[in-house]
N, C-alpha and C positions, 0 to 999 in steps of 0.2 A: 390548488393541488392537494385539496383534502386527502388524507389517506393515501397519499402517493409512496410508491415502494421505494425504499432506500437501501442500497448494499452495504450491509455492515462487512467490512473486511477486517481481519485481524491479523497483526503482525507479532507474533507471540515471543520471539527471541531475538532478532536482530544478528547484526556481525560482530558486535562488540562486545556485548553483555557476558557475564559469568553468574554463577550462582552465588557469587558474593553479593551481586546486585539484587538477587531475589532467590530464595531456595527453591522455589517452583518453577524457575526458568526451564522450559522444555529444550532440551539439546540432542537428545538420541533419538531415533526412528520411533521407538515403542514410546517415550515421552510426548512427540509431537504428535502421533497418533492419538493417544490418551486426551491430549489438549485439544485437538481438532474435534474429537466426539463432544466434548463438553462445551465448547462454544458453538458448534453447531446446534445442540440442543436448547441455547439461550438465543438462536437467532442470526448467528453469524452465517454469510453465505459464501465467503471467500477468506482463503488462508493465504498470507503473504510469507513465503517459506525461506528460511535461510538454513543451510545445513555447515556442520563443521567438520574439521579434520580430525586426526587422531590425538592431536595436541590441543583440541578445543577451538582452534582457530578458524576463522571465515574461509571458505573453500567454495569453488564453482565446479568442484569434481562430478562429473555425470554420474559415475557411479554410486557416490553417496546420496545424490538427488533420487536416483532411480530407488535407492532402497527406502529413503525416508518416503517418497511417493506412495510406493506399494504399501508400506505399513499403513499410511493414513487412509488410502482408499480401502484397504479391508475393514478399518475401523468405521469409516463414515459411509461406506458405499458410495452414493453418488450427490450426497448431502452438501457438498462444498465445490466450490471451483477453486482448484490449486493453482496458487500463482507463484511461481518461482522467481527469485531475485538474479538480477545479473550485475549486483553492485560490485564494483573494483575493489572498494576498501583499502586502497592504495596498493592493492597487490596484483591487480590483473590489467593487461592492456585493453583497449576496445576490440582489438582483432580477437584476443582471447574471449572476452565476454561474448562477442558474435558466434565464436566457435561453440561455444557451451550450448547457446540457444540452437544453434542449427543441428547439434547433435543430438540434444535431448528431446527436441521437439516437443515442449511443453503444451498444455492446453492454455496456459496463460502465462505472462511474464510481466515484470516491471522494468523500466529501461531509464536510466537518468540521462536527460537530454546532454548535459554538459559533459558527462563521462563519454557518450557513445557519439556525440556529434559536438565537440566543443568549440568550433570555429568553421570557417567558409571551406579550408582545406579538407575537413572531414567529411564535408556535406555529400560528396559524390558515393562513397562506401557506405556512410550511414544512412542515406535516402533509399539507396538500394536495398539494404537490409531490412529497413523498415516496411518498405512497399513489398517486398517478399513475405514478411510477416502476416501483413494484410491480407496477401493473395491466397496465403495457405491457412487463412481462417484463425490464426493464432490470437488470442485476446490478449492485445499490448495494453499496458498502461503507461504513459510517459510522466515522469516525476520531473516536476520544477520547484527550486529552491528559492526564489525570488521573484518579485514581478518582473524584472528584467527578464529572467529565463522565459516567463510567461509570455512577455511580447515577443521575444524572438520565437518562441514555439508557435504564436499566432501567424507570425510573417512566413513560417514555413509551412504551416497549415494552408494557408491560401494559395500557396504554391502548388499544393499537392505532394507536397514532400512525403507524406506518412501513407500514401496510398489510401486514404479515406478522408472524407472531408469533416469527420465528426470522431477523431480519435480520443480515447480516454485518458483525462490528465489527473494527476496527483498533485495537490498544491502543500508543500511542507510549510508549517508554522514553527519556527525556533530552529533549533540546532541540537545535534547529540551532545549530551552531557550538560547542557544548559539548564535543563528543568526537570529532567527525568526521575532525580532522587529527592527524598524527604529534606527539606531545608534549602533546596537549590531556587535558583529564580531563573526565567527564561519568557518562553512564551506563554505568559499566563497573563488573566486580567486584560488591562487596558493595552499592553504592548501586543498580546496575541491578536485582540480584536484589531487593533490597528493595522496589523499585518495582513489579515484577512480582508479588511476594506481596502488595503492597498492593491492587491490581488484583483479585488471585484471592480475596482474602479478603472484599472489599467486595460482590462480585455473583457469584451463581453463574452460571458460563457455560455450563452444560450444555444451555441452551435454545436456543443457537443458534450458529452458527460463528463464530469468532474466529482472529485471527491478531495477531502481536506484530511490530513492528520496533523496532530499538534503534540510537542514534548511538553510534559509535566502536568502539574495537577490541574492546569486550566484545560486539560484536554476535552472534558466532557462539556463545557460550556461552548468552546471554539466549534468542536465538530457537531454540535447541535445548532449551531448559528449557521453553519454550512448548511446543514439539513434545511432549514428556516428558508435559506437562499436557493434552493434547489440542487445543492450537491449531494454527494454520498460520504461516507465516513469510513476511516481506518483507524482502527484503535489497536492497543497491545502494548505488551512489556516493552518492545524495542523502543517506544517513544515515552511511555509513562508506566508507571507502577502504583500511582495513587489514585484512590477514589475522591470524588468530588469534595468530600468532607476533610481531606487531608489525611486519611489513615490509608495503610499500604493494602493495596488488594491482596487477597488470598491467593488469587490466580486470574489467568486472562478471562475467564469465563465471567468473573464478578464484573469486569470491564463492560463486557457486552450486555450482561443483565442490567446493568446501569443505564446504558445507553438506550435499550429498547424500551426501557419503563420512562425515558424523557422523550420519546420520539411524538407520541400522541399530542403533546402540547404544541408542537410546531407541525402539524398535519401530515405526519410520515408515520410509515410503519416499516418494520423489517421486510424486505423483499424475500420472496420464497427464491429457491435457487433456480427455478425455471426463469423467474422474471429477471434474477441477477445475469444469467446467462444470455437472456434477449438485449438487455440493455448493453453487456459488453460485447455481444457478437455484433451487433448494430455499429460498434466503434471499431471493428475489426475489418 
């Protein structure tokens, strides 16, 4: 796997954070566009996008998404895959999440399996939605929060539930608020490594592309290990605002620069946007 391309995704803001968490947290379309240009220069090829309402809260408003996407495209041309989130954040039903995606028709979207398909009763509607995305060529990424989530995902995948045999999966290490700020603890060190190992031992990931994200200052070591194991990486202020030495990162670009510098040691390199699209298109 020497010099194998790795998708660096960046989640620059998340649904819950504010500038109290970091003064450089990008929230407005102009700030997101400037951040996108910065991370693209450092080697990122995917931007995981959240937008906010007038009060600064999480929203799935299609108009606000379109405004932000237009600003980012103007600043970056075609240098990034723009992935919108469908995250509920306790505000939206599965039907509202699906409606946003169907109306917006984004290039790429992240979908939490436990939100959009929480149980067997939800499978008919969720499966039809997921298969429609695959048919339309939308680059979907399915988020799992535990090894049990991943095992259920694999059972559904083997049934053809997602409309493709190799859907793109994101493994989440840690939890929001557990280790993203200075002084906190969570998905760092041994705990995070054990969690990643639990995912890897539960399901063989050879059949589909996957990535990992991690909360807190252990982010770099954990996503670098995921890269060594054949995965891709999502980093950024949504999950972590610390550099590996424990200091606060100046901006999202600093986290990308740090990861890009670490990749040669595990036989990886940042993917070009064309390579990233090829990997993700295969998953659609």
